[in-house]
C-alpha positions as CSV (number, residue, x, y, z in Angstrom):
1,F,-36.8,-7.7,5.1
2,T,-36.5,-4.2,5.5
3,S,-36.5,-3.1,1.8
4,P,-40.3,-2.6,0.6
5,Y,-38.6,-4.2,-2.8
6,L,-37.7,-7.8,-1.2
7,L,-41.0,-7.6,1.6
8,P,-43.6,-9.3,-1.4
9,L,-41.1,-11.8,-2.2
10,F,-41.1,-13.3,1.3
11,T,-44.5,-12.9,2.6
12,P,-45.9,-16.7,1.2
13,L,-42.4,-18.2,3.0
14,I,-43.5,-16.5,6.4
15,Y,-46.2,-19.6,6.3
16,F,-45.1,-21.9,3.9
17,P,-41.2,-22.2,4.8
18,F,-40.3,-24.0,1.6
19,F,-36.6,-23.6,1.6
20,T,-36.8,-26.1,4.8
21,S,-35.4,-30.1,4.2
22,P,-38.2,-31.9,2.5
23,W,-37.8,-34.0,5.5
24,S,-39.2,-33.3,9.0
25,I,-37.6,-34.5,12.2
26,P,-40.0,-35.1,14.8
27,R,-38.7,-36.2,18.3
28,I,-40.0,-39.2,20.0
29,G,-38.8,-40.1,23.0
30,G,-35.6,-38.1,22.4
31,I,-35.2,-39.9,19.5
32,S,-35.0,-38.6,16.2
33,H,-36.9,-40.1,13.2
34,L,-36.6,-39.2,10.2
35,T,-40.2,-39.3,8.2
36,P,-41.5,-37.7,4.9
37,S,-42.9,-34.0,5.3
38,T,-46.7,-33.9,4.9
39,R,-46.9,-31.0,3.2
40,P,-45.3,-31.4,-0.2
41,H,-48.3,-29.4,-2.2
42,L,-47.8,-26.3,0.2
43,R,-44.2,-26.6,-0.1
44,I,-44.9,-26.3,-4.1
45,A,-47.2,-23.5,-4.0
46,A,-44.7,-21.5,-1.8
47,T,-41.9,-21.9,-4.2
48,R,-44.4,-20.9,-7.2
49,S,-45.8,-18.0,-5.6
50,F,-41.6,-16.8,-4.7
51,L,-40.7,-17.4,-8.6
52,W,-43.7,-15.4,-9.5
53,A,-42.9,-12.3,-7.2
54,L,-39.0,-12.6,-8.4
55,K,-40.3,-12.2,-11.5
56,R,-42.5,-9.4,-11.1
57,R,-40.2,-7.5,-9.3
58,K,-37.0,-8.4,-10.6
59,P,-35.8,-5.0,-12.1
60,H,-36.3,-3.6,-7.8
61,V,-34.5,-6.9,-6.7
62,Q,-32.1,-6.9,-8.7
63,A,-31.2,-2.7,-8.2
64,Y,-31.5,-3.6,-4.4
65,L,-28.6,-6.3,-4.2
66,H,-26.8,-4.4,-6.3
67,S,-26.6,-1.7,-4.2
68,L,-26.0,-4.3,-1.4
69,S,-23.0,-5.9,-3.0
70,T,-21.7,-2.4,-3.9
71,K,-21.1,-1.6,-0.7
72,M,-18.2,-3.2,0.0
73,T,-15.3,-2.2,2.5
74,T,-13.0,0.0,0.9
75,Y,-9.5,1.5,2.6
76,T,-7.1,4.1,1.8
77,L,-3.2,4.2,2.0
78,V,-1.0,7.2,0.6
79,L,2.5,6.5,-0.2
80,L,5.1,9.4,-0.9
81,R,8.6,9.5,-1.9
82,H,10.8,12.4,-0.1
83,G,11.5,15.7,-2.6
84,E,14.6,15.7,-4.3
85,S,17.6,15.7,-1.7
86,T,20.8,17.5,-1.5
87,W,22.3,14.3,-3.1
88,N,19.8,13.5,-5.7
89,K,20.4,16.5,-7.0
90,D,24.1,15.9,-7.2
91,N,22.7,12.6,-8.5
92,K,24.9,10.8,-6.1
93,F,24.2,7.1,-4.3
94,T,22.8,8.3,-0.6
95,G,21.0,5.1,0.9
96,W,21.2,5.8,4.7
97,T,23.3,8.8,4.1
98,D,21.2,11.8,6.2
99,V,21.1,14.8,3.5
100,P,18.3,17.2,3.7
101,L,16.0,18.4,1.1
102,S,17.4,20.6,-1.8
103,E,15.3,23.8,-2.6
104,Q,13.6,21.9,-5.2
105,G,12.5,19.0,-2.9
106,E,11.3,21.6,-0.5
107,Q,9.2,22.8,-2.9
108,E,8.4,18.8,-4.2
109,A,7.0,18.6,-0.7
110,I,5.0,21.5,-0.4
111,A,3.5,20.9,-3.7
112,A,2.3,17.0,-2.4
113,G,0.8,18.6,0.2
114,N,-1.2,20.8,-1.8
115,Y,-2.4,18.3,-4.3
116,L,-3.2,16.1,-1.2
117,K,-5.0,19.5,0.1
118,E,-7.1,19.7,-3.4
119,K,-8.3,16.3,-3.2
120,N,-9.5,16.6,0.3
121,F,-7.2,13.8,2.4
122,R,-7.0,13.8,5.5
123,F,-5.0,11.6,7.6
124,D,-5.2,9.7,11.5
125,V,-1.8,8.4,11.1
126,V,2.2,9.1,8.9
127,Y,5.0,6.6,9.0
128,T,8.4,7.8,7.8
129,S,12.0,6.8,8.4
130,V,14.3,8.4,10.5
131,L,16.0,10.4,7.4
132,K,15.8,14.0,7.3
133,R,14.8,14.2,3.7
134,A,11.6,12.0,4.7
135,I,11.0,13.5,8.0
136,T,11.2,16.8,6.2
137,T,9.1,16.2,3.5
138,T,6.5,14.7,6.2
139,W,6.5,17.9,8.3
140,N,5.7,20.1,4.8
141,V,3.0,18.2,3.5
142,L,1.1,18.2,7.3
143,K,1.9,21.7,7.2
144,T,0.3,22.7,4.4
145,G,-2.8,20.7,4.6
146,D,-2.8,21.9,8.3
147,M,-2.7,18.6,10.2
148,L,0.3,19.2,12.3
149,H,-1.7,17.6,14.4
150,V,-1.5,13.9,13.1
151,P,0.7,11.5,14.7
152,V,4.1,10.5,13.4
153,F,6.1,7.5,13.3
154,K,9.4,7.6,12.7
155,T,11.2,4.4,11.9
156,W,14.7,2.7,10.6
157,R,12.3,0.1,8.8
158,L,11.3,2.4,6.0
159,N,14.7,3.8,5.2
160,E,16.2,4.0,2.1
161,R,17.8,0.8,1.0
162,H,20.9,0.6,2.1
163,Y,24.2,1.4,-0.7
164,G,27.1,-0.4,0.8
165,S,30.4,1.2,-0.7
166,L,28.4,3.1,-3.2
167,Q,26.7,5.7,-1.1
168,G,28.6,9.0,-2.0
169,L,29.9,8.2,-5.1
170,N,28.3,9.8,-8.6
171,K,25.8,7.4,-10.2
172,S,26.7,8.9,-13.9
173,E,30.9,8.3,-12.8
174,T,29.7,5.1,-11.5
175,A,28.4,4.0,-14.5
176,K,31.4,4.9,-16.9
177,K,33.8,3.4,-14.2
178,Y,31.5,0.0,-14.1
179,G,29.4,0.1,-16.9
180,E,25.7,1.2,-17.1
181,E,24.1,-2.2,-17.2
182,Q,26.3,-3.2,-13.9
183,V,24.7,0.0,-11.9
184,K,21.4,-1.0,-13.2
185,I,21.7,-4.3,-11.5
186,W,23.6,-2.5,-8.3
187,R,20.3,0.1,-7.9
188,R,17.2,-1.5,-9.4
189,S,17.8,-5.8,-9.1
190,Y,16.6,-7.5,-6.6
191,D,18.8,-9.5,-4.9
192,I,22.0,-8.4,-5.9
193,P,23.4,-6.0,-3.6
194,P,26.2,-3.6,-4.1
195,P,29.7,-3.9,-2.8
196,K,29.3,-3.9,1.2
197,L,31.0,-1.5,3.6
198,D,33.9,-2.5,6.2
199,K,32.8,-2.0,9.6
200,E,35.2,0.7,10.8
201,D,33.5,2.5,7.8
202,S,32.2,5.7,9.4
203,R,28.9,5.0,6.7
204,W,28.0,2.0,8.6
205,P,25.1,2.9,10.5
206,G,26.4,1.1,13.5
207,H,28.7,4.2,14.6
208,S,25.4,6.5,14.5
209,V,23.6,7.7,17.9
210,V,20.6,7.8,15.6
211,Y,20.6,3.9,15.6
212,K,21.8,3.1,19.1
213,N,19.1,1.4,20.3
214,I,18.9,-0.9,17.5
215,P,20.7,-4.2,17.4
216,K,24.2,-4.3,15.6
217,D,23.4,-7.0,13.9
218,V,20.4,-6.5,12.0
219,L,22.1,-2.8,10.7
220,P,23.2,-3.0,7.3
221,F,26.6,-3.1,5.5
222,T,25.3,-3.3,2.2
223,E,21.4,-4.1,1.2
224,C,19.5,-5.6,-2.3
225,L,15.8,-4.9,-2.9
226,K,15.2,-8.2,-1.3
227,D,16.7,-7.5,2.0
228,T,15.1,-4.0,2.2
229,V,11.4,-5.5,1.5
230,E,12.3,-8.0,4.1
231,R,12.9,-5.1,6.7
232,V,9.6,-3.3,5.8
233,L,7.3,-5.9,5.9
234,P,7.3,-6.3,9.5
235,L,6.3,-2.8,9.7
236,W,3.6,-3.4,7.1
237,F,1.9,-6.7,9.1
238,D,2.7,-5.2,12.2
239,H,1.6,-1.3,12.2
240,I,0.9,-0.6,9.1
241,A,-1.8,-3.3,7.9
242,P,-3.7,-3.1,11.6
243,D,-4.3,0.6,11.1
244,I,-5.5,0.3,8.2
245,M,-7.8,-2.3,8.8
246,A,-8.5,-0.1,12.3
247,N,-9.8,2.3,9.1
248,K,-7.6,5.0,10.0
249,K,-6.3,6.9,6.9
250,V,-2.6,6.0,6.6
251,L,0.0,8.2,4.9
252,V,3.5,6.6,4.2
253,S,6.3,9.0,3.9
254,A,9.5,7.4,2.8
255,H,11.9,6.4,0.3
256,G,12.6,4.7,-3.2
257,N,13.4,1.5,-2.6
258,S,11.2,1.0,0.5
259,L,8.4,2.6,-1.2
260,R,9.2,0.1,-4.4
261,G,9.3,-2.9,-1.9
262,L,5.8,-2.1,-0.7
263,V,4.7,-2.0,-3.9
264,K,6.0,-5.4,-5.0
265,H,4.1,-6.7,-2.0
266,L,0.7,-4.5,-2.8
267,D,0.8,-5.3,-6.4
268,N,2.4,-8.8,-6.1
269,L,4.7,-7.6,-9.1
270,T,7.7,-10.2,-10.2
271,E,11.3,-9.2,-9.9
272,A,11.3,-8.5,-13.5
273,D,8.7,-5.7,-12.7
274,V,10.3,-4.2,-9.9
275,L,13.6,-3.9,-11.8
276,E,11.8,-1.3,-14.3
277,L,9.6,0.6,-11.4
278,N,10.9,4.3,-11.0
279,I,8.5,6.0,-8.1
280,P,9.2,9.9,-8.4
281,T,9.8,12.0,-6.0
282,G,7.2,14.1,-4.1
283,V,4.3,12.7,-5.7
284,P,1.9,10.6,-3.9
285,L,0.7,7.7,-5.0
286,V,-3.0,6.7,-3.7
287,Y,-3.9,3.1,-3.4
288,E,-7.7,2.0,-2.7
289,L,-7.7,-1.3,-1.5
290,D,-10.6,-4.1,-0.8
291,E,-11.2,-5.5,2.6
292,N,-8.5,-8.0,2.2
293,L,-6.3,-4.9,1.5
294,K,-6.0,-6.1,-2.0
295,P,-5.6,-2.8,-4.1
296,I,-8.7,-2.1,-6.2
297,K,-7.0,0.8,-8.1
298,H,-4.0,3.0,-7.3
299,Y,-3.0,6.3,-8.5
300,Y,-0.5,9.1,-8.7
301,L,-2.0,12.8,-7.8
302,L,-0.3,14.1,-11.3
303,D,-0.8,15.0,-14.7
304,S,0.6,12.0,-16.8
305,E,2.8,13.5,-19.3
306,E,4.6,15.1,-16.4
307,L,4.4,12.4,-14.2
308,K,6.3,9.8,-16.9
309,K,8.8,12.8,-17.3
310,K,10.0,12.7,-13.6
311,M,9.7,8.9,-13.9
312,D,12.6,9.0,-16.7
313,E,14.4,11.7,-14.9
314,V,14.6,8.5,-12.0
315,A,15.2,5.8,-14.7
316,N,17.9,7.9,-16.2
317,Q,19.8,8.8,-13.2
318,G,22.1,5.8,-13.4
319,K,23.5,6.3,-16.9
320,A,27.0,7.4,-17.9
321,K,26.8,11.3,-19.2
């Protein structure tokens, strides 16, 4: 009872603990016997005293209790899609193809670092993929914010969704050939993958030294978003979430679809919701999470008009031109 507002309420209770059972339990010879309390009048008096004090101090008590209830534990998580890549610029399906940032993408990454720096975001750990466009974005963000000392963990689990035999194809040309609706399904559906690669195809990651320590049977020939979610979530539960619960400030610098998978999990989105979710390049997405890692709110660090423009650009990538 350290608060000066609450002490007067509990003073009578020090002497008359009315909240205990009206049945006392004396022990006789080691055997418990229930007997009615012999002090009911004192308990009634204490109750009346407590209610009087509560009524008298009500505004102060309410303010104090409200201050306690608002001191809930909150955590911060920042998601960031890499800056524009050279194949984003050329409107090609990229997937696991390891292409660099475009000149605009470099500037987007630096701008993202500035957005975070202006809002005083500091990080304790960063998770990113093993693809250079995400790694370079991470490096630019940390350099801009003078945080190059922050540990960075690279993992294939945050790689972009594997687009199978579509990788390297122009999205608009593919839409002309197969139809915009089919391309939208391949790009945005939850459980329908694009046509898969053959094992002999050089685009299969099993041929790359980058994945030499990854079991061949888990490396994809193609992926739908459901597949991407299933490889991302173990990282979330085993590493990212524990770091957040340890009160570390976490940045996840990854790709459109691996981040869509995380957003689906965090916001408990339906498959239909995910179909329409477009995450723009180079714009930090901030999540404030409660003690159970459920979102309290989330927001982008960008003007709403500019944000809509960038989201529309992502949505229009799969349309015939």
